[in-house]
C-alpha positions as CSV (number, residue, x, y, z in Angstrom):
1,X,8.0,-6.5,-15.2
2,X,9.2,-5.8,-18.8
3,X,10.1,-2.4,-19.9
4,X,6.8,-1.9,-21.8
5,X,4.8,-2.7,-18.6
6,X,7.0,-0.3,-16.6
7,X,6.4,2.5,-19.1
8,X,2.7,1.9,-19.1
9,X,2.6,1.8,-15.3
10,X,4.4,5.2,-15.1
11,X,1.9,6.7,-17.5
12,X,-1.1,5.5,-15.6
13,X,0.4,6.8,-12.3
14,X,1.0,10.2,-13.9
15,X,-2.6,10.3,-15.1
16,X,-3.9,9.5,-11.6
17,X,-1.5,12.1,-10.0
18,X,-2.7,14.7,-12.5
19,X,-6.3,14.0,-11.7
20,X,-5.6,14.0,-7.9
21,X,-3.9,17.4,-8.2
22,X,-7.0,18.8,-10.0
23,X,-9.7,17.2,-7.9
24,X,-11.7,20.4,-7.7
25,X,-12.1,20.5,-11.5
26,X,-13.4,16.9,-11.8
27,X,-15.3,16.4,-8.5
28,X,-18.6,17.3,-10.2
29,X,-17.8,14.9,-13.1
30,X,-18.8,11.4,-11.7
31,X,-17.8,9.6,-14.9
32,X,-14.2,11.0,-14.6
33,X,-14.1,10.3,-10.8
34,X,-15.2,6.7,-11.5
35,X,-12.3,6.2,-13.9
36,X,-9.9,7.8,-11.4
37,X,-11.1,5.4,-8.7
38,X,-10.7,2.3,-10.9
39,X,-7.2,3.4,-12.0
40,X,-6.2,3.8,-8.3
41,X,-7.6,0.4,-7.5
42,X,-5.6,-1.2,-10.4
43,X,-2.4,0.6,-9.4
44,X,-2.7,-0.6,-5.8
45,X,-3.3,-4.1,-7.1
46,X,-0.2,-3.9,-9.4
47,X,1.9,-2.8,-6.4
48,X,0.8,-5.8,-4.4
49,X,1.3,-8.2,-7.3
50,X,4.8,-6.9,-7.9
51,X,5.7,-8.0,-4.4
52,X,4.4,-11.5,-5.2
53,X,6.2,-11.4,-8.6
54,X,9.5,-10.5,-6.9
55,X,9.6,-13.6,-4.7
56,X,12.8,-15.3,-5.5
57,X,13.5,-19.0,-5.7
58,X,17.2,-18.3,-5.0
59,X,17.1,-19.5,-1.4
60,X,15.2,-22.7,-2.4
61,X,17.7,-23.5,-5.2
62,X,20.5,-22.9,-2.7
63,X,18.9,-25.4,-0.2
64,X,18.5,-27.9,-3.0
65,X,22.1,-27.5,-4.1
66,X,23.2,-28.1,-0.5
67,X,21.0,-31.2,-0.3
68,X,22.6,-32.5,-3.5
69,X,26.1,-32.0,-2.1
70,X,25.0,-33.8,1.1
71,X,23.5,-36.7,-0.8
72,X,26.6,-37.0,-3.0
73,X,28.9,-37.1,0.0
74,X,26.7,-39.8,1.6
75,X,26.7,-41.8,-1.6
76,X,30.5,-41.8,-1.8
77,X,30.9,-43.1,1.8
78,X,28.2,-45.8,1.6
79,X,29.0,-46.7,-2.0
80,X,32.7,-47.3,-1.2
81,X,31.7,-49.7,1.6
82,X,29.2,-51.6,-0.6
83,X,31.9,-52.0,-3.3
84,X,34.4,-53.2,-0.7
85,X,31.9,-55.8,0.6
86,X,31.2,-56.8,-3.0
87,X,34.9,-57.3,-3.7
88,X,35.4,-59.2,-0.5
89,X,32.5,-61.6,-1.3
90,X,33.2,-61.6,-5.0
91,X,29.6,-60.3,-5.5
92,X,29.5,-58.6,-8.9
93,X,26.2,-56.9,-8.3
94,X,27.4,-55.2,-5.1
95,X,30.6,-54.1,-6.8
96,X,28.7,-52.6,-9.7
97,X,26.2,-50.8,-7.4
98,X,29.0,-49.4,-5.2
99,X,31.5,-48.4,-7.9
100,X,31.1,-44.8,-9.2
101,X,33.0,-41.5,-9.0
102,X,32.1,-38.1,-7.7
103,X,32.3,-36.5,-11.1
104,X,29.9,-39.2,-12.4
105,X,27.4,-38.3,-9.6
106,X,27.8,-34.6,-10.3
107,X,26.9,-35.1,-13.9
108,X,23.9,-37.3,-13.3
109,X,20.4,-35.9,-13.9
110,X,18.3,-35.4,-10.8
111,X,16.1,-38.4,-11.5
112,X,19.1,-40.7,-12.1
113,X,20.9,-39.5,-9.0
114,X,17.8,-40.3,-6.9
115,X,17.6,-43.8,-8.4
116,X,21.3,-44.3,-7.6
117,X,20.8,-43.1,-4.1
118,X,17.9,-45.6,-3.5
119,X,19.9,-48.4,-5.1
120,X,22.9,-47.9,-2.9
121,X,20.8,-47.4,0.2
122,X,18.8,-50.6,-0.4
123,X,22.0,-52.6,-1.1
124,X,23.6,-51.1,2.1
125,X,20.7,-52.0,4.2
126,X,20.9,-55.6,3.1
127,X,24.5,-55.9,4.2
128,X,24.6,-53.4,7.1
129,X,26.4,-55.7,9.6
130,X,29.2,-56.4,7.0
131,X,29.7,-52.8,6.3
132,X,30.7,-52.1,9.9
133,X,34.2,-53.6,9.3
134,X,34.6,-50.9,6.5
135,X,33.5,-48.3,9.0
136,X,30.2,-47.6,7.4
137,X,27.7,-47.2,10.2
138,X,24.0,-47.6,10.3
139,X,23.7,-43.9,10.9
140,X,25.5,-43.2,7.7
141,X,23.3,-45.5,5.8
142,X,20.2,-43.8,7.3
143,X,21.7,-40.4,6.3
144,X,21.9,-41.6,2.7
145,X,18.3,-42.7,2.8
146,X,17.1,-39.4,4.4
147,X,19.2,-37.2,2.0
148,X,17.9,-39.2,-1.0
149,X,14.3,-38.8,0.1
150,X,14.6,-35.1,0.8
151,X,16.6,-34.1,-2.3
152,X,13.6,-33.8,-4.6
153,X,11.3,-32.5,-1.9
154,X,12.5,-28.9,-2.7
155,X,11.1,-29.1,-6.2
156,X,7.4,-28.6,-5.3
157,X,8.3,-25.5,-3.3
158,X,10.3,-24.0,-6.2
159,X,7.6,-24.9,-8.7
160,X,4.9,-23.3,-6.4
161,X,6.9,-20.1,-6.1
162,X,7.5,-19.9,-9.9
163,X,3.8,-20.6,-10.5
164,X,2.7,-17.8,-8.1
165,X,5.2,-15.4,-9.8
166,X,3.9,-16.3,-13.3
167,X,0.3,-15.7,-12.2
168,X,1.2,-12.4,-10.7
169,X,3.0,-11.4,-13.9
170,X,-0.1,-12.2,-16.0
171,X,-2.4,-10.3,-13.7
172,X,-0.1,-7.3,-13.7
173,X,-0.2,-7.2,-17.4
174,X,-4.0,-7.6,-17.4
175,X,-4.5,-4.8,-14.9
176,X,-2.2,-2.4,-16.8
177,X,-3.8,-3.1,-20.1
178,X,-7.3,-2.7,-18.6
179,X,-6.2,0.7,-17.2
180,X,-4.8,1.7,-20.5
181,X,-8.0,0.8,-22.3
182,X,-10.0,2.7,-19.7
183,X,-7.9,5.8,-20.2
184,X,-7.9,5.6,-24.0
185,X,-11.6,4.6,-24.6
186,X,-13.3,6.4,-21.7
187,X,-11.1,9.1,-20.0
188,X,-9.7,10.6,-23.2
189,X,-13.2,11.4,-24.6
190,X,-14.4,12.6,-21.1
191,X,-11.4,15.1,-21.0
192,X,-12.0,16.6,-24.4
193,X,-14.4,19.3,-23.1
194,X,-11.6,20.7,-21.0
195,X,-9.9,21.9,-24.1
196,X,-12.5,24.8,-23.9
197,X,-13.3,24.7,-20.1
198,X,-9.7,24.7,-18.9
199,X,-7.0,24.5,-21.6
200,X,-4.2,24.5,-19.0
201,X,-5.7,21.5,-17.2
202,X,-6.2,19.7,-20.6
203,X,-2.6,20.5,-21.6
204,X,-1.3,19.0,-18.4
205,X,-3.5,15.9,-19.0
206,X,-2.1,15.4,-22.4
207,X,1.4,15.5,-21.0
208,X,0.6,12.8,-18.5
209,X,-0.8,10.6,-21.3
210,X,2.6,10.4,-23.0
211,X,4.2,7.0,-22.5
212,X,7.9,7.7,-21.9
213,X,10.2,4.8,-22.6
214,X,12.5,3.9,-19.6
215,X,15.2,3.6,-22.2
216,X,15.0,7.3,-23.1
217,X,15.9,10.3,-21.0
218,X,13.0,12.4,-22.2
219,X,10.2,12.3,-24.8
220,X,10.8,13.8,-28.2
221,X,9.1,17.0,-29.2
222,X,5.7,16.3,-30.7
223,X,5.4,12.8,-29.2
224,X,1.9,11.4,-29.1
225,X,0.5,8.9,-26.6
226,X,1.9,5.5,-27.6
227,X,-0.5,2.7,-28.6
228,X,-0.2,-0.5,-26.6
229,X,-0.7,-3.7,-28.5
């Protein structure tokens, strides 16, 4: 959550806490109780959404990084064999397919790396018996095929996590702004009579309505409730 949302959340929680602490004063005011209940529902929803928002793609990116390293290692082994067979047979196509460097692979875009993996794999499959003399086994060729196919499979997982986090972020913002509007447009007018009925309670309410910036240590004297745009 951004600082503005954190500040807004703190204010809403303070308002709810203030109402909870003075339940006897508002229990016979159903309109205020209804607002209190809705605010509690929204705060509970925000807490749940924050957990979804906090889901990290770090582990998935780490797995994907490992798979790239595995695929690169397989490409170097099988590619060297393909290039050797190409040189042995004076086959220009095989030599071109199998000739590349590790830095070149590391600098390739994902899509290009996958294309290269498939290209080397298919070439290797067509000359698998000839690769044995260069100590490239069928198992190593299969490993290249498997690592190439699995490399991009991590992308949907990462995209799904990011999409869920984005949806949670948007809903958090909506819940907080709904709560702020409810306080500003409904609760504030409902609390005005307490200026006369119970000035102490009203003063406490006004204090809870101040949105304190997380960047500040305390509100300035005379601060008014901040407007949220």
